[in-house]
PDB file of N, CA, C and O in Angstrom:
ATOM      1  N   MET A   1      11.884 221.253  -2.742  1.00  0.00           N
ATOM      2  CA  MET A   1      10.663 221.986  -2.458  1.00  0.00           C
ATOM      3  C   MET A   1       9.634 221.753  -3.551  1.00  0.00           C
ATOM      4  O   MET A   1       8.433 221.849  -3.299  1.00  0.00           O
ATOM      5  N   SER A   2      10.091 221.447  -4.771  1.00  0.00           N
ATOM      6  CA  SER A   2       9.170 221.259  -5.885  1.00  0.00           C
ATOM      7  C   SER A   2       8.196 220.116  -5.615  1.00  0.00           C
ATOM      8  O   SER A   2       7.020 220.218  -5.962  1.00  0.00           O
ATOM      9  N   LYS A   3       8.667 219.027  -4.998  1.00  0.00           N
ATOM     10  CA  LYS A   3       7.778 217.903  -4.705  1.00  0.00           C
ATOM     11  C   LYS A   3       6.682 218.330  -3.741  1.00  0.00           C
ATOM     12  O   LYS A   3       5.533 217.914  -3.891  1.00  0.00           O
ATOM     13  N   GLY A   4       7.019 219.154  -2.751  1.00  0.00           N
ATOM     14  CA  GLY A   4       6.021 219.661  -1.814  1.00  0.00           C
ATOM     15  C   GLY A   4       4.994 220.526  -2.509  1.00  0.00           C
ATOM     16  O   GLY A   4       3.798 220.406  -2.242  1.00  0.00           O
ATOM     17  N   ILE A   5       5.439 221.395  -3.396  1.00  0.00           N
ATOM     18  CA  ILE A   5       4.528 222.252  -4.156  1.00  0.00           C
ATOM     19  C   ILE A   5       3.652 221.396  -5.060  1.00  0.00           C
ATOM     20  O   ILE A   5       2.460 221.671  -5.201  1.00  0.00           O
ATOM     21  N   ASP A   6       4.223 220.362  -5.674  1.00  0.00           N
ATOM     22  CA  ASP A   6       3.441 219.464  -6.529  1.00  0.00           C
ATOM     23  C   ASP A   6       2.314 218.807  -5.742  1.00  0.00           C
ATOM     24  O   ASP A   6       1.186 218.706  -6.225  1.00  0.00           O
ATOM     25  N   GLN A   7       2.623 218.361  -4.526  1.00  0.00           N
ATOM     26  CA  GLN A   7       1.618 217.702  -3.692  1.00  0.00           C
ATOM     27  C   GLN A   7       0.514 218.681  -3.289  1.00  0.00           C
ATOM     28  O   GLN A   7      -0.669 218.358  -3.390  1.00  0.00           O
ATOM     29  N   VAL A   8       0.893 219.862  -2.841  1.00  0.00           N
ATOM     30  CA  VAL A   8      -0.089 220.868  -2.432  1.00  0.00           C
ATOM     31  C   VAL A   8      -0.948 221.277  -3.622  1.00  0.00           C
ATOM     32  O   VAL A   8      -2.165 221.416  -3.494  1.00  0.00           O
ATOM     33  N   ALA A   9      -0.321 221.470  -4.774  1.00  0.00           N
ATOM     34  CA  ALA A   9      -1.059 221.867  -5.976  1.00  0.00           C
ATOM     35  C   ALA A   9      -2.052 220.782  -6.385  1.00  0.00           C
ATOM     36  O   ALA A   9      -3.192 221.088  -6.734  1.00  0.00           O
ATOM     37  N   ALA A  10      -1.634 219.529  -6.346  1.00  0.00           N
ATOM     38  CA  ALA A  10      -2.532 218.427  -6.708  1.00  0.00           C
ATOM     39  C   ALA A  10      -3.728 218.372  -5.766  1.00  0.00           C
ATOM     40  O   ALA A  10      -4.855 218.148  -6.208  1.00  0.00           O
ATOM     41  N   GLN A  11      -3.491 218.575  -4.473  1.00  0.00           N
ATOM     42  CA  GLN A  11      -4.580 218.553  -3.504  1.00  0.00           C
ATOM     43  C   GLN A  11      -5.517 219.742  -3.684  1.00  0.00           C
ATOM     44  O   GLN A  11      -6.690 219.672  -3.316  1.00  0.00           O
ATOM     45  N   ALA A  12      -5.004 220.828  -4.246  1.00  0.00           N
ATOM     46  CA  ALA A  12      -5.837 222.007  -4.503  1.00  0.00           C
ATOM     47  C   ALA A  12      -6.556 221.904  -5.844  1.00  0.00           C
ATOM     48  O   ALA A  12      -7.345 222.780  -6.195  1.00  0.00           O
ATOM     49  N   GLY A  13      -6.283 220.827  -6.599  1.00  0.00           N
ATOM     50  CA  GLY A  13      -6.954 220.630  -7.878  1.00  0.00           C
ATOM     51  C   GLY A  13      -6.227 221.225  -9.063  1.00  0.00           C
ATOM     52  O   GLY A  13      -6.807 221.353 -10.142  1.00  0.00           O
ATOM     53  N   ILE A  14      -4.965 221.591  -8.886  1.00  0.00           N
ATOM     54  CA  ILE A  14      -4.163 222.135  -9.984  1.00  0.00           C
ATOM     55  C   ILE A  14      -3.495 220.967 -10.711  1.00  0.00           C
ATOM     56  O   ILE A  14      -2.806 220.157 -10.091  1.00  0.00           O
ATOM     57  N   ALA A  15      -3.697 220.886 -12.008  1.00  0.00           N
ATOM     58  CA  ALA A  15      -3.144 219.793 -12.809  1.00  0.00           C
ATOM     59  C   ALA A  15      -1.620 219.881 -12.877  1.00  0.00           C
ATOM     60  O   ALA A  15      -1.045 220.964 -12.772  1.00  0.00           O
ATOM     61  N   ALA A  16      -0.982 218.740 -13.053  1.00  0.00           N
ATOM     62  CA  ALA A  16       0.474 218.691 -13.185  1.00  0.00           C
ATOM     63  C   ALA A  16       0.915 219.125 -14.580  1.00  0.00           C
ATOM     64  O   ALA A  16       2.031 219.612 -14.762  1.00  0.00           O
ATOM     65  N   ASP A  17       0.022 218.944 -15.574  1.00  0.00           N
ATOM     66  CA  ASP A  17       0.348 219.307 -16.951  1.00  0.00           C
ATOM     67  C   ASP A  17      -0.941 219.536 -17.732  1.00  0.00           C
ATOM     68  O   ASP A  17      -2.042 219.360 -17.212  1.00  0.00           O
ATOM     69  N   TYR A  18      -0.780 219.930 -18.983  1.00  0.00           N
ATOM     70  CA  TYR A  18      -1.925 220.164 -19.869  1.00  0.00           C
ATOM     71  C   TYR A  18      -1.477 219.914 -21.301  1.00  0.00           C
ATOM     72  O   TYR A  18      -0.281 219.787 -21.564  1.00  0.00           O
ATOM     73  N   ILE A  19      -2.426 219.841 -22.227  1.00  0.00           N
ATOM     74  CA  ILE A  19      -2.116 219.683 -23.647  1.00  0.00           C
ATOM     75  C   ILE A  19      -2.134 221.078 -24.272  1.00  0.00           C
ATOM     76  O   ILE A  19      -3.154 221.767 -24.239  1.00  0.00           O
ATOM     77  N   ASN A  20      -0.997 221.490 -24.840  1.00  0.00           N
ATOM     78  CA  ASN A  20      -0.900 222.839 -25.405  1.00  0.00           C
ATOM     79  C   ASN A  20      -1.540 222.912 -26.797  1.00  0.00           C
ATOM     80  O   ASN A  20      -2.087 221.922 -27.283  1.00  0.00           O
ATOM     81  N   ALA A  21      -1.469 224.074 -27.428  1.00  0.00           N
ATOM     82  CA  ALA A  21      -2.100 224.309 -28.731  1.00  0.00           C
ATOM     83  C   ALA A  21      -1.505 223.442 -29.838  1.00  0.00           C
ATOM     84  O   ALA A  21      -2.130 223.262 -30.883  1.00  0.00           O
ATOM     85  N   HIS A  22      -0.310 222.905 -29.623  1.00  0.00           N
ATOM     86  CA  HIS A  22       0.346 222.053 -30.618  1.00  0.00           C
ATOM     87  C   HIS A  22       0.067 220.571 -30.375  1.00  0.00           C
ATOM     88  O   HIS A  22       0.622 219.708 -31.055  1.00  0.00           O
ATOM     89  N   GLY A  23      -0.801 220.281 -29.396  1.00  0.00           N
ATOM     90  CA  GLY A  23      -1.146 218.897 -29.094  1.00  0.00           C
ATOM     91  C   GLY A  23      -0.102 218.169 -28.270  1.00  0.00           C
ATOM     92  O   GLY A  23      -0.132 216.943 -28.163  1.00  0.00           O
ATOM     93  N   GLN A  24       0.825 218.924 -27.686  1.00  0.00           N
ATOM     94  CA  GLN A  24       1.884 218.310 -26.887  1.00  0.00           C
ATOM     95  C   GLN A  24       1.618 218.535 -25.399  1.00  0.00           C
ATOM     96  O   GLN A  24       1.079 219.562 -24.986  1.00  0.00           O
ATOM     97  N   ARG A  25       2.017 217.536 -24.613  1.00  0.00           N
ATOM     98  CA  ARG A  25       1.867 217.650 -23.160  1.00  0.00           C
ATOM     99  C   ARG A  25       2.865 218.682 -22.635  1.00  0.00           C
ATOM    100  O   ARG A  25       4.055 218.621 -22.945  1.00  0.00           O
ATOM    101  N   GLN A  26       2.377 219.614 -21.850  1.00  0.00           N
ATOM    102  CA  GLN A  26       3.201 220.694 -21.306  1.00  0.00           C
ATOM    103  C   GLN A  26       3.110 220.657 -19.780  1.00  0.00           C
ATOM    104  O   GLN A  26       2.016 220.737 -19.221  1.00  0.00           O
ATOM    105  N   ALA A  27       4.251 220.538 -19.110  1.00  0.00           N
ATOM    106  CA  ALA A  27       4.274 220.534 -17.644  1.00  0.00           C
ATOM    107  C   ALA A  27       4.036 221.948 -17.117  1.00  0.00           C
ATOM    108  O   ALA A  27       4.446 222.932 -17.734  1.00  0.00           O
ATOM    109  N   ILE A  28       3.377 222.031 -15.985  1.00  0.00           N
ATOM    110  CA  ILE A  28       3.159 223.320 -15.326  1.00  0.00           C
ATOM    111  C   ILE A  28       4.316 223.532 -14.358  1.00  0.00           C
ATOM    112  O   ILE A  28       4.591 222.669 -13.523  1.00  0.00           O
ATOM    113  N   SER A  29       4.989 224.659 -14.460  1.00  0.00           N
ATOM    114  CA  SER A  29       6.180 224.917 -13.644  1.00  0.00           C
ATOM    115  C   SER A  29       5.809 225.122 -12.174  1.00  0.00           C
ATOM    116  O   SER A  29       4.697 225.547 -11.861  1.00  0.00           O
ATOM    117  N   PRO A  30       6.758 224.815 -11.268  1.00  0.00           N
ATOM    118  CA  PRO A  30       6.513 225.058  -9.847  1.00  0.00           C
ATOM    119  C   PRO A  30       6.170 226.529  -9.563  1.00  0.00           C
ATOM    120  O   PRO A  30       5.344 226.816  -8.697  1.00  0.00           O
ATOM    121  N   GLU A  31       6.801 227.455 -10.288  1.00  0.00           N
ATOM    122  CA  GLU A  31       6.521 228.881 -10.082  1.00  0.00           C
ATOM    123  C   GLU A  31       5.068 229.212 -10.434  1.00  0.00           C
ATOM    124  O   GLU A  31       4.412 229.966  -9.716  1.00  0.00           O
ATOM    125  N   THR A  32       4.570 228.650 -11.532  1.00  0.00           N
ATOM    126  CA  THR A  32       3.169 228.866 -11.916  1.00  0.00           C
ATOM    127  C   THR A  32       2.240 228.276 -10.865  1.00  0.00           C
ATOM    128  O   THR A  32       1.228 228.886 -10.517  1.00  0.00           O
ATOM    129  N   LYS A  33       2.580 227.085 -10.353  1.00  0.00           N
ATOM    130  CA  LYS A  33       1.769 226.469  -9.301  1.00  0.00           C
ATOM    131  C   LYS A  33       1.749 227.342  -8.055  1.00  0.00           C
ATOM    132  O   LYS A  33       0.700 227.505  -7.432  1.00  0.00           O
ATOM    133  N   ARG A  34       2.902 227.907  -7.684  1.00  0.00           N
ATOM    134  CA  ARG A  34       2.959 228.805  -6.520  1.00  0.00           C
ATOM    135  C   ARG A  34       2.048 230.015  -6.715  1.00  0.00           C
ATOM    136  O   ARG A  34       1.330 230.418  -5.800  1.00  0.00           O
ATOM    137  N   LYS A  35       2.086 230.587  -7.915  1.00  0.00           N
ATOM    138  CA  LYS A  35       1.251 231.762  -8.193  1.00  0.00           C
ATOM    139  C   LYS A  35      -0.231 231.409  -8.159  1.00  0.00           C
ATOM    140  O   LYS A  35      -1.038 232.174  -7.631  1.00  0.00           O
ATOM    141  N   LEU A  36      -0.595 230.257  -8.716  1.00  0.00           N
ATOM    142  CA  LEU A  36      -1.991 229.821  -8.670  1.00  0.00           C
ATOM    143  C   LEU A  36      -2.441 229.568  -7.232  1.00  0.00           C
ATOM    144  O   LEU A  36      -3.535 229.973  -6.838  1.00  0.00           O
ATOM    145  N   LEU A  37      -1.596 228.901  -6.453  1.00  0.00           N
ATOM    146  CA  LEU A  37      -1.931 228.643  -5.054  1.00  0.00           C
ATOM    147  C   LEU A  37      -2.071 229.940  -4.271  1.00  0.00           C
ATOM    148  O   LEU A  37      -2.976 230.077  -3.448  1.00  0.00           O
ATOM    149  N   ALA A  38      -1.177 230.894  -4.527  1.00  0.00           N
ATOM    150  CA  ALA A  38      -1.251 232.183  -3.836  1.00  0.00           C
ATOM    151  C   ALA A  38      -2.548 232.908  -4.180  1.00  0.00           C
ATOM    152  O   ALA A  38      -3.153 233.546  -3.318  1.00  0.00           O
ATOM    153  N   ALA A  39      -2.975 232.810  -5.437  1.00  0.00           N
ATOM    154  CA  ALA A  39      -4.229 233.452  -5.840  1.00  0.00           C
ATOM    155  C   ALA A  39      -5.430 232.761  -5.198  1.00  0.00           C
ATOM    156  O   ALA A  39      -6.434 233.406  -4.894  1.00  0.00           O
ATOM    157  N   MET A  40      -5.324 231.455  -4.995  1.00  0.00           N
ATOM    158  CA  MET A  40      -6.428 230.695  -4.400  1.00  0.00           C
ATOM    159  C   MET A  40      -6.483 230.880  -2.889  1.00  0.00           C
ATOM    160  O   MET A  40      -7.557 231.058  -2.315  1.00  0.00           O
ATOM    161  N   ASN A  41      -5.321 230.835  -2.253  1.00  0.00           N
ATOM    162  CA  ASN A  41      -5.247 230.916  -0.796  1.00  0.00           C
ATOM    163  C   ASN A  41      -3.780 231.009  -0.392  1.00  0.00           C
ATOM    164  O   ASN A  41      -3.040 230.042  -0.569  1.00  0.00           O
ATOM    165  N   PRO A  42      -3.340 232.142   0.146  1.00  0.00           N
ATOM    166  CA  PRO A  42      -1.931 232.285   0.524  1.00  0.00           C
ATOM    167  C   PRO A  42      -1.452 231.227   1.515  1.00  0.00           C
ATOM    168  O   PRO A  42      -0.275 230.869   1.496  1.00  0.00           O
ATOM    169  N   ALA A  43      -2.323 230.720   2.373  1.00  0.00           N
ATOM    170  CA  ALA A  43      -1.906 229.711   3.353  1.00  0.00           C
ATOM    171  C   ALA A  43      -1.540 228.391   2.691  1.00  0.00           C
ATOM    172  O   ALA A  43      -0.853 227.569   3.298  1.00  0.00           O
ATOM    173  N   SER A  44      -1.988 228.171   1.456  1.00  0.00           N
ATOM    174  CA  SER A  44      -1.730 226.889   0.803  1.00  0.00           C
ATOM    175  C   SER A  44      -0.331 226.797   0.206  1.00  0.00           C
ATOM    176  O   SER A  44      -0.011 225.802  -0.443  1.00  0.00           O
ATOM    177  N   LEU A  45       0.503 227.802   0.406  1.00  0.00           N
ATOM    178  CA  LEU A  45       1.862 227.765  -0.136  1.00  0.00           C
ATOM    179  C   LEU A  45       2.770 226.790   0.610  1.00  0.00           C
ATOM    180  O   LEU A  45       3.771 226.340   0.053  1.00  0.00           O
ATOM    181  N   GLN A  46       2.445 226.457   1.844  1.00  0.00           N
ATOM    182  CA  GLN A  46       3.285 225.569   2.628  1.00  0.00           C
ATOM    183  C   GLN A  46       2.705 224.157   2.627  1.00  0.00           C
ATOM    184  O   GLN A  46       1.517 223.982   2.899  1.00  0.00           O
ATOM    185  N   PRO A  47       3.533 223.134   2.322  1.00  0.00           N
ATOM    186  CA  PRO A  47       3.028 221.756   2.353  1.00  0.00           C
ATOM    187  C   PRO A  47       2.447 221.373   3.708  1.00  0.00           C
ATOM    188  O   PRO A  47       1.540 220.543   3.777  1.00  0.00           O
ATOM    189  N   SER A  48       2.960 221.970   4.798  1.00  0.00           N
ATOM    190  CA  SER A  48       2.462 221.624   6.129  1.00  0.00           C
ATOM    191  C   SER A  48       1.026 222.068   6.343  1.00  0.00           C
ATOM    192  O   SER A  48       0.363 221.564   7.250  1.00  0.00           O
ATOM    193  N   THR A  49       0.521 223.001   5.534  1.00  0.00           N
ATOM    194  CA  THR A  49      -0.857 223.461   5.687  1.00  0.00           C
ATOM    195  C   THR A  49      -1.786 222.803   4.686  1.00  0.00           C
ATOM    196  O   THR A  49      -2.962 223.159   4.601  1.00  0.00           O
ATOM    197  N   ALA A  50      -1.275 221.850   3.929  1.00  0.00           N
ATOM    198  CA  ALA A  50      -2.113 221.164   2.946  1.00  0.00           C
ATOM    199  C   ALA A  50      -3.191 220.358   3.651  1.00  0.00           C
ATOM    200  O   ALA A  50      -2.982 219.886   4.768  1.00  0.00           O
ATOM    201  N   PRO A  51      -4.333 220.197   3.015  1.00  0.00           N
ATOM    202  CA  PRO A  51      -5.382 219.389   3.641  1.00  0.00           C
ATOM    203  C   PRO A  51      -4.954 217.939   3.768  1.00  0.00           C
ATOM    204  O   PRO A  51      -4.128 217.449   2.999  1.00  0.00           O
ATOM    205  N   LEU A  52      -5.522 217.269   4.739  1.00  0.00           N
ATOM    206  CA  LEU A  52      -5.218 215.852   4.922  1.00  0.00           C
ATOM    207  C   LEU A  52      -5.851 215.039   3.800  1.00  0.00           C
ATOM    208  O   LEU A  52      -6.872 215.442   3.244  1.00  0.00           O
ATOM    209  N   PRO A  53      -5.257 213.907   3.466  1.00  0.00           N
ATOM    210  CA  PRO A  53      -5.884 213.059   2.453  1.00  0.00           C
ATOM    211  C   PRO A  53      -7.221 212.534   2.965  1.00  0.00           C
ATOM    212  O   PRO A  53      -7.416 212.419   4.175  1.00  0.00           O
ATOM    213  N   GLN A  54      -8.146 212.212   2.058  1.00  0.00           N
ATOM    214  CA  GLN A  54      -9.461 211.725   2.466  1.00  0.00           C
ATOM    215  C   GLN A  54      -9.366 210.381   3.176  1.00  0.00           C
ATOM    216  O   GLN A  54     -10.171 210.082   4.058  1.00  0.00           O
ATOM    217  N   VAL A  55      -8.382 209.571   2.790  1.00  0.00           N
ATOM    218  CA  VAL A  55      -8.223 208.253   3.394  1.00  0.00           C
ATOM    219  C   VAL A  55      -6.764 208.061   3.763  1.00  0.00           C
ATOM    220  O   VAL A  55      -5.871 208.396   2.985  1.00  0.00           O
ATOM    221  N   LYS A  56      -6.523 207.530   4.933  1.00  0.00           N
ATOM    222  CA  LYS A  56      -5.173 207.212   5.370  1.00  0.00           C
ATOM    223  C   LYS A  56      -5.199 205.797   5.923  1.00  0.00           C
ATOM    224  O   LYS A  56      -6.033 205.483   6.772  1.00  0.00           O
ATOM    225  N   VAL A  57      -4.303 204.941   5.457  1.00  0.00           N
ATOM    226  CA  VAL A  57      -4.263 203.544   5.890  1.00  0.00           C
ATOM    227  C   VAL A  57      -3.267 203.406   7.032  1.00  0.00           C
ATOM    228  O   VAL A  57      -2.120 203.840   6.932  1.00  0.00           O
ATOM    229  N   PHE A  58      -3.727 202.791   8.124  1.00  0.00           N
ATOM    230  CA  PHE A  58      -2.868 202.495   9.261  1.00  0.00           C
ATOM    231  C   PHE A  58      -2.838 200.980   9.429  1.00  0.00           C
ATOM    232  O   PHE A  58      -3.846 200.306   9.219  1.00  0.00           O
ATOM    233  N   TYR A  59      -1.692 200.454   9.804  1.00  0.00           N
ATOM    234  CA  TYR A  59      -1.547 199.018   9.997  1.00  0.00           C
ATOM    235  C   TYR A  59      -1.470 198.703  11.480  1.00  0.00           C
ATOM    236  O   TYR A  59      -0.740 199.351  12.231  1.00  0.00           O
ATOM    237  N   GLN A  60      -2.234 197.699  11.891  1.00  0.00           N
ATOM    238  CA  GLN A  60      -2.277 197.303  13.290  1.00  0.00           C
ATOM    239  C   GLN A  60      -0.884 196.932  13.768  1.00  0.00           C
ATOM    240  O   GLN A  60      -0.148 196.220  13.085  1.00  0.00           O
ATOM    241  N   GLY A  61      -0.532 197.422  14.943  1.00  0.00           N
ATOM    242  CA  GLY A  61       0.753 197.113  15.544  1.00  0.00           C
ATOM    243  C   GLY A  61       1.868 198.073  15.170  1.00  0.00           C
ATOM    244  O   GLY A  61       2.937 198.037  15.780  1.00  0.00           O
ATOM    245  N   ASN A  62       1.644 198.937  14.174  1.00  0.00           N
ATOM    246  CA  ASN A  62       2.654 199.920  13.784  1.00  0.00           C
ATOM    247  C   ASN A  62       2.326 201.265  14.417  1.00  0.00           C
ATOM    248  O   ASN A  62       1.165 201.673  14.428  1.00  0.00           O
ATOM    249  N   PRO A  63       3.337 201.965  14.948  1.00  0.00           N
ATOM    250  CA  PRO A  63       3.070 203.273  15.558  1.00  0.00           C
ATOM    251  C   PRO A  63       2.633 204.297  14.512  1.00  0.00           C
ATOM    252  O   PRO A  63       3.015 204.216  13.345  1.00  0.00           O
ATOM    253  N   VAL A  64       1.834 205.249  14.949  1.00  0.00           N
ATOM    254  CA  VAL A  64       1.330 206.301  14.069  1.00  0.00           C
ATOM    255  C   VAL A  64       1.586 207.643  14.738  1.00  0.00           C
ATOM    256  O   VAL A  64       1.254 207.829  15.909  1.00  0.00           O
ATOM    257  N   ALA A  65       2.172 208.574  14.003  1.00  0.00           N
ATOM    258  CA  ALA A  65       2.384 209.930  14.513  1.00  0.00           C
ATOM    259  C   ALA A  65       1.377 210.851  13.844  1.00  0.00           C
ATOM    260  O   ALA A  65       1.313 210.914  12.616  1.00  0.00           O
ATOM    261  N   LEU A  66       0.600 211.558  14.630  1.00  0.00           N
ATOM    262  CA  LEU A  66      -0.377 212.506  14.106  1.00  0.00           C
ATOM    263  C   LEU A  66       0.011 213.910  14.541  1.00  0.00           C
ATOM    264  O   LEU A  66       0.003 214.203  15.736  1.00  0.00           O
ATOM    265  N   PRO A  67       0.353 214.789  13.595  1.00  0.00           N
ATOM    266  CA  PRO A  67       0.673 216.165  13.976  1.00  0.00           C
ATOM    267  C   PRO A  67      -0.599 216.869  14.429  1.00  0.00           C
ATOM    268  O   PRO A  67      -1.620 216.822  13.743  1.00  0.00           O
ATOM    269  N   LEU A  68      -0.535 217.515  15.577  1.00  0.00           N
ATOM    270  CA  LEU A  68      -1.701 218.190  16.132  1.00  0.00           C
ATOM    271  C   LEU A  68      -1.470 219.685  16.217  1.00  0.00           C
ATOM    272  O   LEU A  68      -0.360 220.133  16.504  1.00  0.00           O
ATOM    273  N   GLY A  69      -2.499 220.444  15.972  1.00  0.00           N
ATOM    274  CA  GLY A  69      -2.444 221.889  16.132  1.00  0.00           C
ATOM    275  C   GLY A  69      -2.847 222.251  17.545  1.00  0.00           C
ATOM    276  O   GLY A  69      -2.960 221.381  18.409  1.00  0.00           O
ATOM    277  N   GLU A  70      -3.064 223.538  17.782  1.00  0.00           N
ATOM    278  CA  GLU A  70      -3.459 223.985  19.112  1.00  0.00           C
ATOM    279  C   GLU A  70      -4.862 223.501  19.470  1.00  0.00           C
ATOM    280  O   GLU A  70      -5.095 223.038  20.586  1.00  0.00           O
ATOM    281  N   LYS A  71      -5.791 223.607  18.529  1.00  0.00           N
ATOM    282  CA  LYS A  71      -7.162 223.161  18.765  1.00  0.00           C
ATOM    283  C   LYS A  71      -7.407 221.939  17.894  1.00  0.00           C
ATOM    284  O   LYS A  71      -7.222 221.983  16.678  1.00  0.00           O
ATOM    285  N   VAL A  72      -7.820 220.858  18.520  1.00  0.00           N
ATOM    286  CA  VAL A  72      -8.004 219.611  17.798  1.00  0.00           C
ATOM    287  C   VAL A  72      -9.448 219.149  17.940  1.00  0.00           C
ATOM    288  O   VAL A  72      -9.987 219.111  19.046  1.00  0.00           O
ATOM    289  N   SER A  73     -10.068 218.800  16.827  1.00  0.00           N
ATOM    290  CA  SER A  73     -11.390 218.175  16.867  1.00  0.00           C
ATOM    291  C   SER A  73     -11.434 217.109  15.783  1.00  0.00           C
ATOM    292  O   SER A  73     -10.796 217.242  14.739  1.00  0.00           O
ATOM    293  N   PHE A  74     -12.181 216.068  16.038  1.00  0.00           N
ATOM    294  CA  PHE A  74     -12.276 214.958  15.108  1.00  0.00           C
ATOM    295  C   PHE A  74     -13.732 214.676  14.790  1.00  0.00           C
ATOM    296  O   PHE A  74     -14.627 214.972  15.582  1.00  0.00           O
ATOM    297  N   SER A  75     -13.950 214.113  13.645  1.00  0.00           N
ATOM    298  CA  SER A  75     -15.281 213.678  13.258  1.00  0.00           C
ATOM    299  C   SER A  75     -15.143 212.302  12.638  1.00  0.00           C
ATOM    300  O   SER A  75     -14.308 212.106  11.755  1.00  0.00           O
ATOM    301  N   GLY A  76     -15.930 211.364  13.072  1.00  0.00           N
ATOM    302  CA  GLY A  76     -15.848 210.023  12.522  1.00  0.00           C
ATOM    303  C   GLY A  76     -15.547 209.012  13.601  1.00  0.00           C
ATOM    304  O   GLY A  76     -15.801 209.252  14.782  1.00  0.00           O
ATOM    305  N   TYR A  77     -15.004 207.878  13.193  1.00  0.00           N
ATOM    306  CA  TYR A  77     -14.706 206.828  14.151  1.00  0.00           C
ATOM    307  C   TYR A  77     -13.314 207.018  14.723  1.00  0.00           C
ATOM    308  O   TYR A  77     -12.348 207.227  13.991  1.00  0.00           O
ATOM    309  N   CYS A  78     -13.230 206.944  16.014  1.00  0.00           N
ATOM    310  CA  CYS A  78     -11.951 207.078  16.713  1.00  0.00           C
ATOM    311  C   CYS A  78     -11.973 206.095  17.876  1.00  0.00           C
ATOM    312  O   CYS A  78     -12.901 206.111  18.684  1.00  0.00           O
ATOM    313  N   CYS A  79     -10.988 205.266  17.966  1.00  0.00           N
ATOM    314  CA  CYS A  79     -10.908 204.286  19.054  1.00  0.00           C
ATOM    315  C   CYS A  79     -12.158 203.407  19.098  1.00  0.00           C
ATOM    316  O   CYS A  79     -12.680 203.123  20.176  1.00  0.00           O
ATOM    317  N   ALA A  80     -12.637 202.979  17.932  1.00  0.00           N
ATOM    318  CA  ALA A  80     -13.779 202.072  17.784  1.00  0.00           C
ATOM    319  C   ALA A  80     -15.079 202.639  18.334  1.00  0.00           C
ATOM    320  O   ALA A  80     -15.958 201.878  18.736  1.00  0.00           O
ATOM    321  N   ARG A  81     -15.219 203.959  18.359  1.00  0.00           N
ATOM    322  CA  ARG A  81     -16.490 204.565  18.757  1.00  0.00           C
ATOM    323  C   ARG A  81     -16.706 205.816  17.922  1.00  0.00           C
ATOM    324  O   ARG A  81     -15.748 206.434  17.458  1.00  0.00           O
ATOM    325  N   MET A  82     -17.930 206.176  17.737  1.00  0.00           N
ATOM    326  CA  MET A  82     -18.257 207.355  16.941  1.00  0.00           C
ATOM    327  C   MET A  82     -17.992 208.605  17.767  1.00  0.00           C
ATOM    328  O   MET A  82     -18.347 208.675  18.943  1.00  0.00           O
ATOM    329  N   VAL A  83     -17.369 209.579  17.140  1.00  0.00           N
ATOM    330  CA  VAL A  83     -17.063 210.837  17.807  1.00  0.00           C
ATOM    331  C   VAL A  83     -17.844 211.932  17.100  1.00  0.00           C
ATOM    332  O   VAL A  83     -17.782 212.054  15.877  1.00  0.00           O
ATOM    333  N   ALA A  84     -18.569 212.717  17.860  1.00  0.00           N
ATOM    334  CA  ALA A  84     -19.365 213.794  17.271  1.00  0.00           C
ATOM    335  C   ALA A  84     -18.466 214.886  16.717  1.00  0.00           C
ATOM    336  O   ALA A  84     -17.359 215.103  17.210  1.00  0.00           O
ATOM    337  N   SER A  85     -18.943 215.560  15.707  1.00  0.00           N
ATOM    338  CA  SER A  85     -18.191 216.643  15.083  1.00  0.00           C
ATOM    339  C   SER A  85     -17.911 217.746  16.093  1.00  0.00           C
ATOM    340  O   SER A  85     -18.771 218.090  16.903  1.00  0.00           O
ATOM    341  N   LYS A  86     -16.730 218.286  16.041  1.00  0.00           N
ATOM    342  CA  LYS A  86     -16.270 219.388  16.881  1.00  0.00           C
ATOM    343  C   LYS A  86     -16.248 219.037  18.365  1.00  0.00           C
ATOM    344  O   LYS A  86     -16.243 219.923  19.219  1.00  0.00           O
ATOM    345  N   LYS A  87     -16.236 217.780  18.658  1.00  0.00           N
ATOM    346  CA  LYS A  87     -16.123 217.351  20.043  1.00  0.00           C
ATOM    347  C   LYS A  87     -14.675 216.947  20.281  1.00  0.00           C
ATOM    348  O   LYS A  87     -14.102 216.189  19.498  1.00  0.00           O
ATOM    349  N   ALA A  88     -14.091 217.444  21.342  1.00  0.00           N
ATOM    350  CA  ALA A  88     -12.695 217.138  21.636  1.00  0.00           C
ATOM    351  C   ALA A  88     -12.544 215.668  21.998  1.00  0.00           C
ATOM    352  O   ALA A  88     -13.377 215.107  22.709  1.00  0.00           O
ATOM    353  N   VAL A  89     -11.498 215.059  21.515  1.00  0.00           N
ATOM    354  CA  VAL A  89     -11.186 213.668  21.826  1.00  0.00           C
ATOM    355  C   VAL A  89      -9.945 213.667  22.699  1.00  0.00           C
ATOM    356  O   VAL A  89      -8.938 214.274  22.335  1.00  0.00           O
ATOM    357  N   PRO A  90      -9.996 212.999  23.845  1.00  0.00           N
ATOM    358  CA  PRO A  90      -8.799 212.968  24.684  1.00  0.00           C
ATOM    359  C   PRO A  90      -7.653 212.274  23.952  1.00  0.00           C
ATOM    360  O   PRO A  90      -7.808 211.170  23.428  1.00  0.00           O
ATOM    361  N   VAL A  91      -6.524 212.931  23.927  1.00  0.00           N
ATOM    362  CA  VAL A  91      -5.349 212.398  23.244  1.00  0.00           C
ATOM    363  C   VAL A  91      -4.218 212.309  24.252  1.00  0.00           C
ATOM    364  O   VAL A  91      -3.885 213.293  24.913  1.00  0.00           O
ATOM    365  N   ARG A  92      -3.637 211.141  24.365  1.00  0.00           N
ATOM    366  CA  ARG A  92      -2.515 210.955  25.277  1.00  0.00           C
ATOM    367  C   ARG A  92      -1.236 211.089  24.471  1.00  0.00           C
ATOM    368  O   ARG A  92      -0.989 210.307  23.554  1.00  0.00           O
ATOM    369  N   ILE A  93      -0.427 212.075  24.811  1.00  0.00           N
ATOM    370  CA  ILE A  93       0.817 212.333  24.083  1.00  0.00           C
ATOM    371  C   ILE A  93       1.986 211.993  24.985  1.00  0.00           C
ATOM    372  O   ILE A  93       2.110 212.501  26.100  1.00  0.00           O
ATOM    373  N   LYS A  94       2.841 211.121  24.475  1.00  0.00           N
ATOM    374  CA  LYS A  94       4.030 210.751  25.243  1.00  0.00           C
ATOM    375  C   LYS A  94       5.127 211.778  24.996  1.00  0.00           C
ATOM    376  O   LYS A  94       5.328 212.202  23.858  1.00  0.00           O
ATOM    377  N   PRO A  95       5.844 212.188  26.050  1.00  0.00           N
ATOM    378  CA  PRO A  95       6.932 213.168  25.852  1.00  0.00           C
ATOM    379  C   PRO A  95       8.104 212.578  25.121  1.00  0.00           C
ATOM    380  O   PRO A  95       9.093 213.270  24.879  1.00  0.00           O
TER     381      PRO A  95
END
């Protein structure tokens, strides 16, 4: 679980470590990261609710799985065409 907390904390802007008063690098514990995340936003405690990365690389010919919530909207280029913000994009999901 620590790796998940590390990822969520990094995406929230929480540093992995700092330089203490003795000039030594000090790691921030997972418990401290959890407390900071809880103070910032309780929903950010779960890695599944972490924001998506700004850039994701996909390779042509390789399958891609995109987790979808109940309401889905996209902004940007999708299927080689521009999609307006908050406009639903038809998604074909195979069972």
